[in-house]
C-alpha positions in Angstrom: 0.0 0.0 0.0 1.4 3.4 -1.0 2.1 6.1 1.5 -0.6 8.2 -0.2 -3.2 5.5 0.2 -2.2 5.0 3.9 -2.5 8.8 4.5 -5.9 8.9 2.7 -7.2 6.1 4.9 -5.8 7.8 8.0 -7.6 11.0 7.1 -10.8 9.0 6.4 -10.6 7.6 9.9 -10.3 11.2 11.3 -13.3 12.3 9.3 -15.3 9.3 10.6 -14.3 10.1 14.2 -15.3 13.8 13.7 -18.7 12.6 12.4 -19.3 10.4 15.5 -17.8 12.7 18.1 -19.4 16.0 16.9 -22.8 14.4 16.7 -22.4 13.1 20.3 -21.4 16.5 21.5 -24.2 18.3 19.6 -27.1 15.9 20.1 -26.3 13.9 23.2 -23.9 15.6 25.6 -24.0 15.6 28.7 -25.9 12.3 28.4 -23.9 9.1 28.6 -24.3 7.9 25.1 -25.7 9.0 21.7 -28.8 7.4 20.1 -27.8 7.9 16.5 -31.1 7.0 14.8 -33.2 9.5 16.8 -30.4 12.0 17.2 -30.6 12.4 21.0 -28.8 11.3 24.2 -29.5 8.1 26.1 -30.3 9.0 29.7 -30.7 6.2 32.1 -34.2 6.1 33.5 -35.7 8.0 30.6 -35.5 5.1 28.2 -36.8 1.6 28.5 -34.4 -0.6 30.4 -32.0 -2.7 28.4 -31.1 -4.9 31.4 -27.4 -5.3 32.3 -26.2 -3.2 29.3 -27.5 -0.1 31.1 -25.3 -0.7 34.1 -22.5 1.0 32.2 -24.5 4.3 32.3 -24.1 6.4 35.4 -25.1 9.9 34.3 -21.4 10.9 34.2 -21.1 11.8 30.4 -19.6 8.3 29.8 -18.8 8.8 26.1 -16.9 12.0 26.6 -14.7 10.5 29.4 -14.1 7.4 27.4 -13.0 9.4 24.4 -10.4 11.8 26.1 -7.2 10.1 25.2 -8.5 9.2 21.7 -8.5 12.9 21.0 -4.8 13.1 21.7 -3.9 10.0 19.7 -5.8 11.5 16.8 -3.8 14.8 17.2 -6.9 16.8 18.3 -5.2 18.6 21.2 -7.5 21.6 21.0 -10.6 19.5 21.3 -8.9 17.5 24.1 -8.3 20.6 26.1 -11.9 21.7 25.7 -13.2 18.2 26.6 -11.1 18.1 29.8 -12.5 21.4 30.9 -16.0 20.1 30.3 -15.4 17.0 32.3 -13.9 19.0 35.2 -16.8 21.5 35.1 -19.8 19.3 34.3 -19.3 15.7 35.4 -20.8 14.6 38.8 -19.6 11.3 40.2 -21.9 11.4 43.3 -25.1 10.2 41.6 -27.7 7.9 43.3 -27.4 5.3 40.6 -26.3 1.6 40.5 -23.5 0.9 38.1 -21.4 -2.0 37.0 -18.1 -2.1 38.9 -16.4 -3.6 35.8 -17.7 -1.2 33.2 -17.2 1.9 35.4 -13.6 0.8 36.1 -12.5 0.2 32.5 -14.5 3.1 30.9 -14.7 5.9 33.5 -11.8 5.3 35.8 -9.7 4.1 32.9 -10.8 7.1 30.8 -9.9 9.6 33.6 -6.5 8.0 34.1 -5.8 7.9 30.3 -6.8 11.5 30.0 -4.6 12.4 33.0 -1.7 10.4 31.4 -1.8 12.3 28.1 -2.6 15.6 29.8 0.7 15.6 31.9 2.5 14.5 28.7 1.2 17.5 26.8 2.0 19.8 29.7 5.6 18.6 29.8 5.9 19.4 26.1 5.1 23.0 26.9 2.5 23.8 24.2 -0.8 22.7 25.6 -2.5 22.0 29.0 -0.3 24.5 30.9 -3.2 25.2 33.2 -3.7 21.5 34.1 -3.1 20.7 37.7 -4.1 17.0 38.1 -7.9 17.6 38.1 -8.7 14.4 36.2 -6.6 12.4 38.7 -8.5 13.9 41.6 -11.7 12.8 40.0 -10.3 9.3 39.4 -9.3 9.0 43.0 -12.8 10.1 44.1 -14.3 7.5 41.8 -11.8 4.9 43.1 -13.1 5.4 46.6 -16.7 5.1 45.4 -15.9 1.7 44.0 -14.1 0.3 47.1 -17.3 -0.6 49.0 -17.9 -3.3 46.4 -14.9 -5.2 47.7 -16.5 -5.7 51.2 -16.6 -9.5 50.8 -14.8 -12.3 52.7 -13.2 -13.5 49.4 -12.0 -10.1 48.2 -13.9 -10.5 45.0 -16.0 -7.4 44.4 -19.8 -7.2 44.1 -20.7 -6.8 40.5 -22.6 -3.5 41.1 -22.2 -0.5 43.4 -24.3 2.6 44.1 -22.1 5.6 43.4 -23.7 7.6 46.3 -24.6 4.9 48.9 -22.1 2.0 48.2 -23.4 -1.5 48.5 -25.1 -2.5 51.8 -26.7 0.8 52.7 -30.5 0.5 52.8 -30.8 3.0 49.9 -28.1 1.4 47.8 -30.5 -1.0 46.0 -27.6 -3.5 45.5 -25.4 -5.8 47.5 -27.7 -8.9 47.3 -25.8 -10.5 44.4 -23.9 -13.7 45.0 -22.2 -14.2 41.6 -19.8 -12.3 39.3 -18.0 -13.1 36.1 -14.3 -13.9 36.2 -13.5 -10.9 33.9 -15.6 -8.6 36.1 -13.4 -9.4 39.2 -10.2 -9.9 37.3 -10.1 -6.8 35.1 -9.2 -4.2 37.8 -5.4 -4.4 38.3 -4.2 -2.0 35.6 -6.6 0.9 36.5 -6.4 0.3 40.3 -2.6 -0.1 40.3 -2.2 3.0 38.1 -4.3 5.0 40.5 -2.2 3.8 43.4 1.0 4.6 41.5 -0.2 8.0 40.4 -1.5 9.1 43.8 0.7 7.1 46.2 -2.4 5.6 47.9 -1.7 1.8 47.9 -5.2 0.6 48.9 -6.5 0.4 45.4 -3.7 -1.8 44.1 -4.0 -4.0 47.2 -7.7 -4.7 46.6 -7.2 -5.5 42.9 -4.3 -7.8 43.7 -6.4 -9.6 46.4 -9.1 -10.3 43.9 -6.6 -11.7 41.3 -5.0 -13.9 44.0 -8.4 -15.4 44.9 -9.3 -16.2 41.3 -5.8 -17.8 40.8 -6.3 -20.0 44.0 -9.8 -21.1 42.7 -8.6 -22.2 39.3 -9.3 -25.8 38.4 -6.0 -27.4 39.4 -5.9 -30.3 37.0 -6.8 -28.2 33.9 -5.5 -24.8 35.1 -8.6 -23.2 33.6 -11.2 -20.9 35.2 -14.9 -20.8 34.8 -17.1 -18.0 33.6 -19.0 -17.2 36.8 -17.9 -17.5 40.4 -19.6 -17.1 43.8 -18.1 -14.0 45.4 -18.6 -15.3 48.9 -17.6 -19.0 48.7 -15.4 -19.0 45.6 -17.4 -21.9 44.0 -17.7 -21.9 40.3 -21.3 -21.3 39.2 -20.7 -21.6 35.4 -18.0 -24.2 34.8 -17.5 -23.6 31.1 -14.2 -21.9 30.1 -13.1 -20.1 27.0 -11.4 -16.8 26.0 -14.5 -14.9 25.1 -17.3 -13.2 27.1 -17.0 -13.5 30.9 -13.3 -14.4 31.0 -11.5 -12.5 28.2 -9.9 -9.6 29.9 -8.9 -11.6 33.0 -6.2 -13.3 30.9 -5.4 -10.0 29.2 -4.8 -8.2 32.5 -2.5 -11.0 33.8 -0.1 -10.4 31.0 -0.4 -6.7 30.9 0.0 -6.4 34.7 3.4 -8.0 34.2 4.3 -5.5 31.5 3.1 -2.5 33.5 4.1 -3.5 37.0 7.0 -5.9 36.4 5.7 -8.5 38.9 6.9 -12.0 37.8 4.0 -13.8 39.4 1.6 -12.3 36.9 3.6 -13.6 34.0 3.8 -17.1 35.6 0.1 -17.2 36.1 -0.6 -16.0 32.5 1.8 -18.6 31.0 0.1 -21.4 33.1 -3.3 -20.4 31.9 -2.0 -19.9 28.3 -0.6 -23.4 28.2 -4.1 -24.7 29.2 -5.8 -22.5 26.6 -3.6 -23.8 23.8 -3.9 -27.4 25.1 -7.7 -27.5 25.4 -9.6 -24.5 24.1 -7.5 -23.8 20.9 -8.6 -25.9 18.0 -7.0 -23.9 15.2 -8.4 -21.8 13.8 -11.3 -22.1 16.3 -11.4 -21.2 20.0 -14.1 -23.4 21.6 -15.3 -23.3 25.2 -14.7 -26.5 27.3 -15.7 -27.7 30.8 -13.0 -26.9 33.4 -13.3 -30.3 35.0 -13.5 -32.2 31.6 -11.4 -30.0 29.4 -11.5 -32.5 26.5 -15.2 -32.0 26.3 -16.5 -29.0 24.3 -19.1 -26.9 26.2 -20.7 -25.4 23.1 -20.3 -25.3 19.4 -20.4 -21.6 18.8 -18.0 -18.7 19.5 -18.8 -15.2 20.6 -17.2 -12.1 19.0 -15.4 -10.9 22.1 -12.7 -13.6 21.5 -11.6 -11.4 18.6 -9.2 -9.7 21.1 -7.2 -12.9 21.6 -5.0 -12.8 18.5 -3.8 -9.4 19.7 -3.0 -10.8 23.1 -1.1 -13.7 21.4 1.0 -11.1 19.6 1.9 -9.5 22.9 2.8 -13.0 24.2 4.9 -13.6 21.0 2.9 -16.6 19.7 2.2 -15.3 16.2 1.2 -18.4 14.2 -2.1 -19.1 16.0 -2.8 -15.4 16.2 -2.6 -15.2 12.4 -4.8 -18.3 12.0 -7.6 -17.2 14.3 -7.5 -13.6 12.9 -7.8 -14.9 9.4 -10.8 -17.1 10.3 -12.5 -14.1 11.9 -11.8 -12.0 8.8 -13.4 -14.6 6.6 -16.5 -14.4 8.8 -16.5 -10.6 8.4 -16.2 -10.9 4.7 -19.3 -13.2 4.7 -21.5 -11.0 6.9 -19.9 -7.5 6.7 -19.5 -7.5 10.4 -18.6 -10.0 13.1 -21.9 -11.4 14.6 -22.1 -11.4 18.3 -21.9 -15.2 18.1 -21.4 -17.6 15.2 -21.3 -21.4 14.9 -18.4 -23.7 14.1 -19.7 -23.8 10.5 -19.6 -20.0 10.5 -23.4 -19.4 10.5 -24.9 -16.6 12.5 -25.8 -17.6 16.1 -26.6 -14.2 17.6 -27.1 -11.7 14.8 -26.3 -8.3 16.5 -23.1 -6.4 16.1 -22.7 -3.3 18.5 -19.7 -2.0 16.5 -17.2 -3.9 18.7 -13.5 -2.9 18.3 -11.8 -6.2 19.3 -11.1 -7.3 15.7 -9.6 -3.9 14.8 -7.4 -4.2 17.9 -6.0 -7.6 16.8 -5.5 -6.3 13.3 -3.4 -3.4 14.6 -1.2 -5.7 16.7 -0.7 -8.2 13.9 0.4 -5.4 11.6 2.8 -4.1 14.2 4.2 -7.6 14.6 4.5 -8.7 11.0 4.6 -5.4 9.0 2.4 -7.3 6.5 0.5 -4.8 4.3 -2.3 -7.4 4.2 -3.5 -6.1 7.5 -3.7 -2.6 6.1 -6.2 -4.0 3.5 -8.1 -5.6 6.3 -8.3 -2.2 8.0 -9.5 -0.7 4.8 -12.3 -3.2 4.6 -13.4 -2.4 8.2 -13.5 1.3 7.3 -15.5 0.7 4.1 -18.0 -1.5 5.9 -18.5 1.0 8.7 -19.2 3.8 6.2 -21.4 1.7 3.9 -23.5 -0.1 6.5 -23.3 1.5 9.9 -23.0 5.3 9.1 -26.2 7.3 9.7 -26.7 11.1 9.6 -26.2 11.4 13.4 -23.3 9.1 13.9 -22.8 5.3 13.5 -25.5 2.9 14.5 -25.0 -0.6 15.8 -26.3 -3.5 13.7 -29.4 -5.2 15.0 -29.0 -8.0 12.5 -25.9 -8.4 10.3 -28.0 -10.6 7.8 -30.5 -7.9 7.0 -28.5 -4.8 7.7 -31.1 -3.4 10.1 -29.9 -0.9 12.7 -30.2 -0.4 16.5 -30.4 3.0 18.1 -27.1 2.8 20.0 -23.6 3.9 19.7 -21.6 2.6 22.6 -18.8 4.7 24.2 -16.2 2.0 23.4 -16.7 2.7 19.7 -15.1 6.2 20.1 -12.7 5.0 22.8 -11.2 2.1 20.9 -12.3 1.6 17.2 -11.0 4.9 15.9 -7.9 4.7 18.0 -6.8 1.4 16.6 -7.8 2.2 13.0 -5.9 5.5 13.1 -2.8 3.9 14.6 -3.0 1.1 11.9 -2.5 3.7 9.2 -0.4 6.3 11.0 3.4 6.6 10.6 5.6 7.6 13.5 5.8 11.2 12.2 2.0 11.4 12.3 2.0 11.1 16.1 2.7 13.9 18.5 4.0 11.4 21.1 5.6 7.9 21.2 2.8 5.3 21.5 5.4 2.7 22.6 5.8 4.5 26.0 2.3 3.4 26.9 0.3 0.2 27.4 -3.4 -0.2 26.3 -6.0 -1.1 28.9 -8.8 -3.4 27.7 -10.7 -0.2 26.8 -7.6 1.1 24.9 -6.8 3.7 27.5 -3.2 4.7 27.8 -1.2 4.1 30.9 2.5 5.1 30.9 5.1 2.4 31.4 7.1 4.5 33.8 4.5 3.7 36.5 6.3 0.4 37.0 9.0 2.2 38.9 6.8 4.8 40.7 5.4 4.5 44.2 6.1 0.7 44.6 4.2 0.3 47.8 3.4 -3.4 47.1 6.0 -6.1 48.0 7.0 -8.1 44.9 7.0 -11.3 46.8 6.2 -14.1 44.4 3.0 -15.7 45.8 2.3 -17.9 42.7 5.0 -20.5 43.4 4.0 -20.9 47.0 1.2 -23.3 46.2 2.0 -24.7 42.8 4.9 -26.2 41.1 5.5 -24.5 37.8 7.7 -25.7 34.9 9.7 -22.7 34.0 11.4 -24.3 31.0 8.7 -23.0 28.5 8.3 -19.5 30.0 9.4 -16.6 27.9 10.9 -13.9 30.0 11.7 -11.5 27.1 9.7 -9.6 24.6 9.4 -11.3 21.2 11.8 -10.2 18.4 10.1 -10.0 15.1 13.4 -10.6 13.3 13.6 -14.0 14.9 9.9 -14.7 14.3 10.2 -14.0 10.6 13.7 -14.9 9.6 14.3 -13.7 6.0 10.8 -14.7 5.0 8.4 -11.8 4.3 5.8 -14.4 3.1 5.7 -16.1 6.5 2.3 -14.7 7.6 0.8 -15.3 4.1 1.9 -18.9 4.2 0.0 -19.4 7.5 -3.1 -17.6 6.2 -3.3 -19.3 2.8 -4.8 -22.7 4.0 -7.6 -20.7 5.8 -8.7 -18.6 2.9 -11.7 -20.8 2.1 -12.4 -22.2 5.5 -15.6 -20.2 5.9 -17.0 -21.0 2.5 -15.9 -24.6 3.0 -14.4 -24.9 -0.5 -11.0 -26.2 0.4 -9.5 -28.1 -2.6 -7.6 -31.0 -0.9 -6.3 -33.8 -3.0 -6.0 -36.6 -0.5 -6.9 -37.4 3.0 -3.9 -38.0 5.2 -5.9 -40.3 7.4 -6.7 -42.6 4.4 -3.1 -42.3 3.1 -1.7 -43.5 6.4 -3.9 -46.6 6.2 -2.0 -47.5 3.1 -5.0 -47.2 0.8 -3.3 -44.7 -1.5 -4.5 -41.3 -2.5 -8.2 -41.0 -2.0 -10.5 -38.0 -1.6 -11.4 -37.1 2.0 -14.3 -38.8 3.6 -17.3 -36.6 3.0 -20.2 -36.4 5.5 -22.8 -37.4 2.9 -20.9 -40.6 2.3 -20.3 -41.6 5.9 -21.8 -44.9 7.2 -21.6 -45.7 10.9 -21.5 -49.4 10.1 -18.5 -49.1 7.9 -15.3 -50.1 9.8 -13.0 -48.2 7.4 -15.0 -45.0 8.0 -14.8 -45.5 11.8 -11.0 -45.9 11.5 -10.8 -42.7 9.5 -12.9 -40.9 12.0 -10.6 -42.1 14.8 -7.5 -40.7 13.1 -9.3 -37.4 12.6 -10.0 -37.2 16.3 -13.7 -37.8 15.8 -15.4 -40.3 18.2 -18.8 -41.9 17.7 -21.4 -42.4 20.4 -24.4 -44.7 19.9 -27.6 -43.2 21.5 -30.4 -45.3 22.9 -32.9 -44.1 20.3 -30.7 -45.5 17.5 -29.1 -42.2 16.5 -25.3 -41.6 16.6 -23.6 -38.6 18.0 -20.2 -37.4 16.7 -17.7 -35.4 18.8 -14.3 -34.1 17.7 -11.3 -33.4 19.8 -8.5 -32.0 17.7 -5.8 -33.0 20.2 -6.8 -36.7 19.7 -6.2 -36.6 16.0 -3.2 -38.4 14.5 -1.7 -35.1 13.2 -2.7 -31.5 12.9 -3.5 -32.2 9.2 -5.8 -35.0 10.2 -7.4 -32.7 12.8 -8.1 -30.2 9.9 -9.8 -33.0 8.0 -11.9 -33.8 11.1 -12.9 -30.2 11.5 -14.1 -30.0 7.9 -16.0 -33.3 8.2 -17.8 -32.0 11.3 -18.7 -28.8 9.6 -20.2 -30.8 6.7 -22.1 -33.0 9.2 -23.5 -30.0 11.0 -24.6 -28.6 7.6 -26.3 -31.9 6.7 -28.1 -32.3 10.1 -29.5 -28.8 10.0 -30.5 -28.8 6.3 -34.1 -29.8 6.9 -34.4 -27.5 9.9 -33.1 -24.6 7.8 -35.6 -25.3 5.0 -38.4 -24.8 7.5 -37.2 -21.4 8.7 -37.6 -18.0 7.3 -35.0 -15.4 8.3 -35.9 -11.8 9.1 -36.5 -9.4 6.2 -35.7 -5.7 5.8 -37.7 -2.5 5.2 -35.4 0.2 4.0 -36.5 3.8 3.6 -34.8 5.0 0.4 -36.5 8.4 -0.4 -35.2 11.8 0.7 -33.9 12.6 3.2 -33.2 9.0 4.3 -31.5 7.6 1.2 -31.4 4.0 2.6 -29.9 4.9 5.9 -32.9 3.8 8.0 -33.3 0.0 7.9 -36.1 -1.7 9.9 -36.2 -5.4 10.9 -39.4 -7.0 9.5 -41.0 -10.4 10.0 -41.6 -12.5 6.8 -44.8 -14.2 5.6 -45.2 -17.9 4.8 -47.0 -16.8 1.6 -46.6 -14.4 -1.3 -43.4 -13.4 -3.0 -40.2 -15.0 -1.5 -37.9 -12.0 -1.3 -34.8 -14.2 -0.9 -35.4 -15.3 -4.5 -35.8 -11.8 -5.8 -32.5 -10.1 -4.8 -33.6 -6.7 -6.2 -36.6 -6.7 -3.8 -39.8 -4.7 -4.2 -39.5 -0.9 -4.3 -42.3 1.6 -4.2 -44.0 4.5 -2.4 -46.1 3.6 0.7 -49.7 4.6 1.2 -52.1 3.8 4.1 -55.2 1.9 2.9 -58.9 2.5 3.7 -60.1 0.7 5.7 -56.9 0.7 7.7 -57.3 -2.9 8.8 -57.5 -4.2 5.2 -60.2 -6.7 6.1 -62.7 -5.6 3.3 -62.5 -4.2 -0.2 -60.1 -1.3 -0.4 -61.9 2.0 -1.0 -58.9 4.1 -2.0 -57.7 1.6 -4.7 -56.6 4.4 -7.0 -54.1 5.7 -4.4 -53.0 2.1 -3.6 -52.3 1.1 -7.3 -48.6 0.4 -7.9 -47.9 1.3 -4.3 -46.8 -0.6 -1.1 -49.9 -0.7 1.2 -49.6 0.0 4.9 -52.3 -1.6 7.1 -53.0 -2.4 10.7 -52.9 -5.8 12.2 -56.2 -7.2 13.6 -59.8 -8.3 12.8 -58.9 -10.7 10.0 -56.3 -13.1 8.7 -53.0 -11.9 7.2 -53.7 -13.7 3.9 -57.1 -11.9 3.6 -55.4 -8.6 3.9 -52.9 -9.6 1.3 -55.6 -10.7 -1.2 -57.5 -7.4 -0.7 -54.6 -5.1 -1.3 -53.4 -7.3 -4.2 -56.8 -6.9 -5.8 -56.6 -3.1 -5.4 -53.3 -3.2 -7.4 -50.7 -2.9 -4.6 -47.2 -4.2 -5.3 -46.5 -5.2 -1.7 -47.9 -4.8 1.8 -46.6 -3.9 5.3 -48.7 -5.0 8.3 -48.1 -2.8 11.4 -48.7 -4.3 14.8 -51.6 -2.7 16.7 -50.0 -3.5 20.1 -48.8 -0.1 21.3 -45.1 0.1 22.0 -44.2 -3.4 20.6 -40.7 -3.5 19.1 -38.4 -6.0 17.4 -35.9 -5.1 20.2 -38.0 -6.7 22.9 -40.3 -9.2 21.1 -39.3 -12.3 19.2 -39.5 -12.2 15.4 -42.9 -13.4 14.0 -43.7 -15.1 10.7 -47.1 -14.4 9.3 -48.9 -17.7 8.6 -51.5 -18.4 6.0 -55.2 -19.0 6.6 -55.2 -22.8 6.3 -56.1 -22.6 2.6 -54.0 -22.5 -0.6 -52.2 -19.2 -0.8 -50.6 -19.6 -4.2 -52.8 -16.9 -5.5 -51.0 -14.3 -3.4 -48.0 -13.1 -5.4 -47.0 -9.8 -3.8 -44.5 -9.6 -0.9 -45.9 -9.1 2.6 -43.9 -8.0 5.7 -44.7 -7.5 9.3 -43.5 -4.5 11.4 -43.9 -4.1 15.1 -45.5 -0.9 16.4 -42.3 1.0 17.0 -40.8 0.3 13.6 -44.1 0.9 11.9 -44.5 4.3 13.5 -41.1 5.4 12.1 -42.6 5.0 8.6 -46.0 6.6 9.6 -44.1 9.6 11.2 -42.1 10.0 8.0 -45.2 10.0 5.9 -46.7 12.8 8.1 -43.5 14.8 7.7 -42.8 14.2 3.9 -46.0 12.7 2.4 -44.1 10.8 -0.3 -42.1 8.1 1.3 -40.4 5.3 -0.8 -39.3 2.0 0.7 -37.5 -1.1 -0.4 -38.7 -4.5 0.7 -35.9 -7.0 0.6 -34.3 -10.0 2.2 -31.3 -7.8 3.1 -30.6 -4.1 3.2 -29.0 -2.8 0.0 -26.0 -0.5 0.2 -26.6 3.1 -0.9 -24.6 2.8 -4.1 -27.0 0.1 -5.3 -30.0 2.2 -4.4 -28.7 5.2 -6.3 -27.8 3.0 -9.3 -31.3 1.6 -9.4 -32.7 5.1 -9.1 -30.6 6.2 -12.1 -31.8 3.2 -14.2 -35.4 4.0 -13.3 -35.0 7.6 -14.3 -33.5 6.6 -17.7 -36.3 4.1 -18.3 -38.8 6.7 -17.5 -37.3 9.2 -19.9 -37.2 6.6 -22.7 -40.8 5.7 -22.1 -41.9 9.3 -22.2 -40.1 9.8 -25.6 -41.6 6.7 -27.2 -44.8 7.9 -28.8 -45.7 4.3 -29.9 -46.2 3.1 -26.3 -49.4 4.1 -24.5 -48.3 3.9 -20.8 -49.0 7.4 -19.6 -50.9 6.0 -16.7 -47.9 4.1 -15.4 -45.7 7.1 -16.0 -47.9 9.4 -14.0 -48.1 6.8 -11.3 -44.4 6.7 -11.0 -43.8 10.5 -11.2 -46.5 12.1 -9.1 -46.4 12.3 -5.3 -49.4 10.8 -3.7 -50.2 12.2 -0.3 -50.6 9.2 2.1 -53.6 9.4 4.4 -53.4 7.6 7.7 -56.8 6.5 9.1 -57.5 4.7 12.3 -59.4 1.4 12.0 -63.1 1.5 12.6 -64.1 -0.2 15.8 -61.9 -2.0 18.3 -58.9 -4.0 17.1 -58.4 -7.2 19.1 -55.0 -8.1 20.4 -53.9 -11.7 19.9 -52.9 -12.9 23.3 -54.1 -16.5 23.3 -51.1 -18.8 22.9 -53.2 -21.0 20.7 -53.1 -18.2 18.1 -49.3 -18.7 17.7 -48.1 -21.6 15.6 -44.5 -22.7 15.7 -42.3 -21.8 12.8 -42.1 -25.3 11.5 -45.8 -26.0 11.8 -48.0 -26.6 8.8 -50.2 -23.6 8.0 -53.1 -26.0 8.0 -52.7 -26.3 11.7 -53.8 -22.7 12.1 -57.5 -22.5 12.8 -58.2 -18.9 13.7 -61.0 -17.3 11.8 -61.3 -13.8 13.3 -57.7 -12.9 14.1 -54.4 -12.5 12.3 -52.4 -15.7 12.6 -48.7 -15.4 13.0 -45.8 -17.7 13.9 -42.8 -17.1 16.1 -39.9 -16.8 13.6 -36.9 -18.9 14.4 -33.7 -17.5 12.8 -30.3 -18.9 13.0 -29.7 -17.1 16.2 -32.1 -19.5 18.0 -31.4 -22.7 16.2 -30.8 -25.7 18.4 -27.3 -27.2 18.0 -27.4 -30.3 15.8 -26.9 -33.7 17.4 -23.6 -34.3 15.6 -21.8 -31.9 18.0 -21.9 -32.6 21.7 -22.6 -29.6 23.9 -25.5 -27.5 25.1 -28.2 -28.8 22.7 -30.6 -26.3 23.9 -31.9 -23.4 21.8 -29.9 -20.3 22.6 -32.2 -17.3 23.2 -30.9 -14.3 21.3 -29.9 -11.5 23.7 -31.6 -8.6 22.2 -31.5 -5.3 23.9 -34.1 -2.6 24.1 -33.4 0.5 22.1 -34.9 3.9 22.5 -38.4 4.8 23.6 -41.2 2.5 22.6 -42.6 4.9 20.0 -40.5 7.2 17.9 -42.3 10.4 17.2 -40.6 13.1 15.1 -42.7 15.8 16.6 -41.8 15.0 20.2 -38.0 15.1 19.8 -35.8 17.6 21.5 -35.2 19.2 18.0 -37.8 19.6 15.2 -37.2 17.6 12.0 -36.3 20.8 10.1 -33.5 21.5 12.5 -32.1 18.0 12.3 -32.4 18.1 8.5 -30.4 21.3 8.4 -27.7 19.5 10.5 -27.7 16.6 8.1 -27.3 18.6 4.9 -23.5 18.4 4.8 -23.7 14.6 5.4 -26.2 14.2 2.6 -24.2 16.2 0.1 -21.0 14.3 1.0 -22.9 11.0 0.6 -24.3 12.1 -2.8 -20.8 13.0 -3.9 -19.5 9.6 -2.6 -22.3 7.7 -4.4 -21.6 9.7 -7.6 -17.9 8.8 -7.4 -18.7 5.1 -6.9 -21.1 5.1 -9.9 
């Protein structure tokens, strides 16, 4: 990649940061976070609760504090100085609010310490921050004392939550009854707490964090040297005994290694190396990282991975173990290329398990570290892909919106503070040269939230004895321990293609099109070159097949009902190549076992508003219908202006058929079957239909996806597409109609990128001009229908609309539509997408459906008129963005 291209991408990252940061400051500050779809701040207590996710919010301007040191990394010293003054002047840490100890530590305490670190660095340089007198550090110390009551347990493990004003056990604290916490929650404190002690000379913070780490180390499973996900804070018993490197444990391992780097205490490195050996022995099944049981580490605990493990390749780089880092990173990149983003969880055959993506930065973090270690420009191209996907799919006029479903491209009204704290920091550093930085980034270590702590803290205020407590109660083999930092010249001796040679075999692992000539397992049997054993050819009664499975590390278990269960352990394979064959075989078997199940499911669909001023930026998650046009087979989708029908319930002949003709009809749920509504609007000439839920406040964020079932009769006569929107999403379209009258939408199986939308619009305009100039074709009626703006009239249904609350009115997604016997209500079915698919029997693990962890977004009904700013004001703010996007689309065309 040329220097010019690197500089261009670096500048693009700066522009993207400005877009996100300025919109937060303009529309959300002093709220904790920005809600980018509705252009306002998220204030806890004023929005519907999202459960544990909201524990990060404490009414302390979270995003601004989390972004402080990012401003300096991006050379925005003037903005940093202004931001520090705002934090000192406006932020109150004494709120009567219950917050997560873990999140408050890494985001707020870490943000204040990172801001203080770069503030004193700038002050020393003599150009900026000359007025600064440690105010951020004073706030950090105040917050540290507010977190200390959480450690009031016999074990030393902190309670998971604390009240900033009243602590834990105070009657008004509303917390302190919890018994469990996650390993990462208790084990991700040492960097921030030790830095606070070293900065201030007050040792109590580091002492408490060390005590918590010591307790977790003592409670590790001694035979496997693994830790579980959840631990009882009073007894130390493991509550969840599965172990991995993703959610719930991730940053515990990270902080052991980084505590050694920052504090120089050998015991932390010994502990990390002991855990790392266990991880590579049991959890690592290259390129996969699969959870196992701590007492039976050869047994996989589940057959899917969560996106938080994407940090692990970066940690492996810090450790100096580059090969597996490259392998896992490449696997994750292939998943991203398939889905545009890393789903919150995905299966071992790389299908979506949980479909959300809250713009997590862990993959960008690992990409940066791998580039630093290898110098391979391939990772610059990876970063370029991340930038393009963020701009194409996540960028909205008021910032960047999280993905609600990576398959459809629908958005969620959230932009977490870590997006500004980490994502732009790592992406900018990836493309920045040394001369682009105003300070040496190598003088600092990154916390798990990418906050900067100076390495000179290791020799400052050493109030803690460096006595090695690790070897007191365990015998460690020191022979494999690396006590020095890795040297890249040794890692890659005269071979610039080293990293590529590791990546190459994984290029097609996600698409499962790996051209392999022979199976090593069969070759070792002396049977000569043969193609690998394919899942479709496998017979459990064939002794030769069983021998091949054994060499691939696959064991076969006969169940009482006559079925067989297959389990793979890569470490039991005859060789790493045989293990690779086994992994591929298992993926094929999973695909086969779920084939029938997949055929009976319909994934969610998308409703995308494509007219001015939205231009495709608003994507709504819609439920599919078991009848009508299959949008998955019509990739272009159905596009048209929307109009509300009369009567609004669509249960009788449409009276405004002239307005409905060649339009997409909006109607209310209730009073008749979905199929009857579809037939009525199709008869009136509609090209599609959207049914809006009549249950006030319902939302796809809080309710499971529904499929609209037929009426028990043949529905082949229905040829138009029908989609279902919950009340909140439907109101977004209705409010847009009230504001602009002519609103055009695209019904599709997946949201289209804006370049495609504009291209289709250009083609339509050209076709229209050709049709107008052709005097031999009499289609003036169609032309006028396409060109005139029809004012959409919303009418409330006459009479009461009944709510479907009887469980009998729901039919499971795989049920035959003939089983639905409701005559006076809409019938609908709970949709089962890949996120809730039970694991197939061929992989042992938790064979229970995993419930997708959706989170509630903004208020239950979006109303343009009730916002803090009127639509005209917001549109004025968006003009620059719209012009920039139009220019970008023009360039792409």
